C-alpha positions in Angstrom: -0.1 -0.1 -0.1 1.3 3.4 -0.7 1.0 5.9 2.3 -2.0 7.4 1.8 -3.9 4.3 1.2 -2.6 2.8 4.7 -4.0 6.1 6.0 -7.4 5.6 4.5 -7.4 1.8 5.6 -6.6 2.8 9.1 -8.3 5.6 9.4 -11.9 3.6 8.6 -10.6 0.8 10.6 -10.1 3.0 13.6 -13.2 5.4 13.1 -10.8 8.2 12.8 -11.1 11.6 11.4 -8.0 13.0 11.6 -6.1 14.5 8.5 -3.4 12.7 6.5 -1.1 14.9 8.1 -2.4 14.7 11.7 -2.9 10.9 11.4 1.2 10.9 10.2 2.1 12.6 13.0 0.3 10.5 15.9 1.4 7.6 13.8 5.0 8.0 14.2 4.8 9.3 17.4 4.6 5.1 18.4 8.3 4.9 16.9 11.3 4.6 19.6 14.5 3.5 17.8 16.3 4.0 20.9 18.0 0.6 20.7 19.9 1.5 17.6 20.9 4.8 18.5 24.5 3.7 18.9 25.8 4.5 15.6 29.3 3.9 16.2 28.7 0.1 17.4 26.5 -0.1 13.9 29.5 1.7 11.9 31.9 -0.9 13.2 29.7 -3.8 12.3 29.1 -2.5 8.8 32.6 -1.9 8.0 33.3 -5.9 8.6 29.8 -7.6 7.9 26.6 -6.9 5.6 23.7 -5.6 7.5 20.3 -5.7 6.6 17.1 -4.4 8.3 13.9 -6.6 8.5 11.0 -5.0 10.1 7.1 -5.3 9.9 6.1 -1.8 9.3 4.2 0.0 6.9 5.1 3.0 4.1 4.5 5.9 6.8 6.8 4.4 9.4 9.1 4.0 6.3 9.4 7.4 5.4 9.7 8.9 8.5 12.3 6.4 10.2 14.6 6.8 6.9 14.3 10.5 6.5 14.9 10.9 10.5 17.4 8.5 11.9 20.7 8.0 10.4 21.6 4.7 11.5 19.5 3.3 8.5 22.6 4.1 6.4 24.6 1.2 7.8 21.8 -1.5 6.3 22.2 -1.5 2.6 19.6 -3.8 2.3 16.0 -3.6 3.9 13.2 -5.7 4.2 9.8 -4.3 5.0 6.9 -6.5 5.6 4.6 -4.1 3.7 6.6 -4.3 0.5 7.6 -8.1 0.7 3.8 -8.9 1.2 4.5 -10.9 4.1 5.3 -10.5 7.8 7.2 -11.9 10.6 7.5 -14.5 12.0 6.6 -15.9 8.5 9.6 -18.1 7.0 9.0 -16.4 3.7 10.0 -13.1 4.8 13.1 -14.2 6.3 14.3 -16.1 3.2 13.5 -12.7 1.2 16.3 -11.6 3.4 18.8 -14.2 3.6 18.2 -13.8 -0.8 19.0 -10.1 -0.5 21.8 -10.7 1.3 23.0 -13.6 -0.7 23.9 -16.0 1.9 22.6 -19.3 3.4 20.8 -19.4 6.8 23.9 -20.9 8.6 26.0 -17.8 7.7 23.3 -15.1 8.8 22.7 -13.8 12.2 19.4 -12.5 12.8 18.7 -10.1 15.8 15.1 -9.0 16.9 13.7 -7.6 20.3 10.6 -9.8 20.0 11.6 -13.6 21.0 9.2 -15.2 18.5 10.9 -13.6 15.8 14.2 -14.9 16.9 13.1 -18.3 17.3 11.7 -18.1 13.9 14.8 -17.4 12.4 16.5 -20.1 14.4 13.8 -22.4 13.0 15.3 -21.8 9.5 18.8 -22.4 10.5 20.0 -18.9 11.2 21.7 -17.8 14.8 18.7 -16.1 16.6 19.3 -13.5 19.2 16.9 -11.9 21.3 17.8 -8.1 21.8 17.5 -7.1 25.5 20.0 -4.5 26.0 23.4 -3.2 24.0 25.8 -4.9 26.6 23.7 -8.4 26.1 23.5 -8.0 22.2 27.4 -7.2 22.2 28.0 -10.4 24.2 25.7 -12.5 22.2 27.4 -11.4 19.1 30.7 -11.8 20.2 29.8 -15.3 21.4 28.7 -16.1 18.0 32.0 -15.2 16.4 31.4 -11.7 15.7 34.2 -9.1 16.0 33.0 -5.9 17.6 36.0 -3.6 17.1 
C-alpha cells in the first residue's frame, strides 16, 4: 500500500477523522528506535559485515524513519513487510532477506527484540538473538564469533 492508502485503511478501521498530516504525526509518535542510536557500534559492524534490516512496518513509518534516523545508512539491504507482502514470523520474509543478502541461513545472524521472531529465524537455521540490551547484544554477538572492534 502507498502511504495515503494505508492512512485511509487505518482511518476507516479505527473510525478516525484525522487528516493525513495529523494521522502521520500521531502514527509516527509510536516509534522509538532508541536501542539503535549507538551509531558507532553499527558503523563498526557495517565495516566488517553485511547488515540488513528486516521490519514489520508500513510505508508511513518507513519514510519517517529513513528521513529521521541516520543509522539506516548502515543497512544497505532493507526488507519491509509492507513491500515484501509477508511479515515476521512467516518464514518467507526471512527467506527474502537471506536471498537479498546472498547468504545461506547458517551464515546469518538475526537479531530482534521479539523472542518469537528470533526463534523463527533459528527454525530456518540462522543464529537468532533476542535483543534485550546493548551489553547483552554485544556479548551474544561476540559469542557467535562476531568481532566488534
